[in-house]
C-alpha positions as CSV (number, residue, x, y, z in Angstrom):
1,X,224.7,-23.8,19.3
2,X,227.4,-23.2,17.0
3,X,229.9,-25.4,15.9
4,X,232.8,-25.9,18.4
5,X,231.1,-23.7,21.2
6,X,230.4,-25.1,24.2
7,X,226.8,-25.3,26.3
8,X,227.7,-21.4,27.3
9,X,229.4,-20.3,23.8
10,X,232.5,-20.5,24.1
11,X,235.5,-22.2,23.1
12,X,237.4,-21.9,25.9
13,X,237.8,-24.9,28.6
14,X,234.9,-24.2,31.1
15,X,235.6,-24.6,34.4
16,X,232.0,-24.8,36.3
17,X,230.9,-24.6,39.6
18,X,227.9,-25.9,41.0
19,X,225.6,-24.9,43.7
20,X,221.9,-25.0,45.0
21,X,220.8,-21.9,47.0
22,X,217.8,-21.5,49.0
23,X,218.0,-18.1,49.6
24,X,219.2,-15.2,47.8
25,X,220.6,-13.7,51.3
26,X,221.8,-16.3,53.2
27,X,225.2,-17.1,54.9
28,X,225.3,-20.1,52.2
29,X,225.3,-17.6,49.4
30,X,228.3,-15.3,50.7
31,X,230.1,-18.5,50.7
32,X,228.8,-19.2,47.4
33,X,230.4,-15.9,46.4
34,X,233.4,-15.8,48.3
35,X,234.7,-19.5,47.0
36,X,233.4,-18.3,43.7
37,X,235.1,-15.1,43.1
38,X,238.3,-16.0,45.5
39,X,238.9,-19.4,44.4
40,X,237.1,-20.8,41.4
41,X,238.0,-17.7,39.2
42,X,241.7,-17.7,40.1
43,X,242.2,-21.5,39.6
44,X,240.3,-21.1,36.3
45,X,242.5,-18.0,35.3
46,X,245.7,-20.4,35.8
47,X,244.6,-23.1,34.3
48,X,243.5,-21.2,30.8
49,X,240.1,-21.9,31.9
50,X,236.5,-20.0,31.4
51,X,234.9,-19.9,35.0
52,X,231.6,-20.4,34.9
53,X,228.5,-20.8,37.1
54,X,225.1,-22.9,37.6
55,X,223.5,-21.2,40.2
56,X,219.6,-21.8,41.1
57,X,217.4,-21.0,44.0
58,X,214.6,-22.2,42.1
59,X,213.6,-26.0,42.5
60,X,212.7,-28.1,39.2
61,X,215.9,-26.7,37.2
62,X,215.7,-28.5,33.7
63,X,217.9,-31.2,34.2
64,X,218.7,-31.6,30.5
65,X,220.2,-28.5,31.1
66,X,222.7,-29.2,33.6
67,X,223.4,-32.2,32.0
68,X,224.5,-30.8,28.9
69,X,226.4,-27.8,31.2
70,X,228.2,-30.5,33.3
71,X,229.6,-32.8,29.6
72,X,230.8,-29.3,28.6
73,X,232.9,-28.5,31.1
74,X,236.4,-29.7,31.4
75,X,236.0,-29.2,35.3
76,X,233.2,-28.8,37.4
77,X,233.4,-27.9,41.2
78,X,230.1,-28.4,43.2
79,X,229.4,-27.1,46.8
80,X,227.6,-29.6,48.8
81,X,228.5,-28.3,51.7
82,X,226.3,-27.9,55.1
83,X,222.5,-28.1,54.3
84,X,223.1,-26.4,51.0
85,X,221.8,-29.6,48.7
């Protein structure tokens, strides 16, 4: 990582959206995409932040990567709805 850049490689403040997905072609994934594309991106643009997503459908994602991304983010939004966690 270069000096002044965050986990995602941008100096702009990050609005991070996190969700865990069990299936690539599920209703939860469709809802996730709708929330990210229609709410998170618009809110981040209004706040002059860079919208980013941390999405994994694989168990065992490296915890250190998650903590680093959260630490670098100015705002974190996590989808904990339904049986999504």
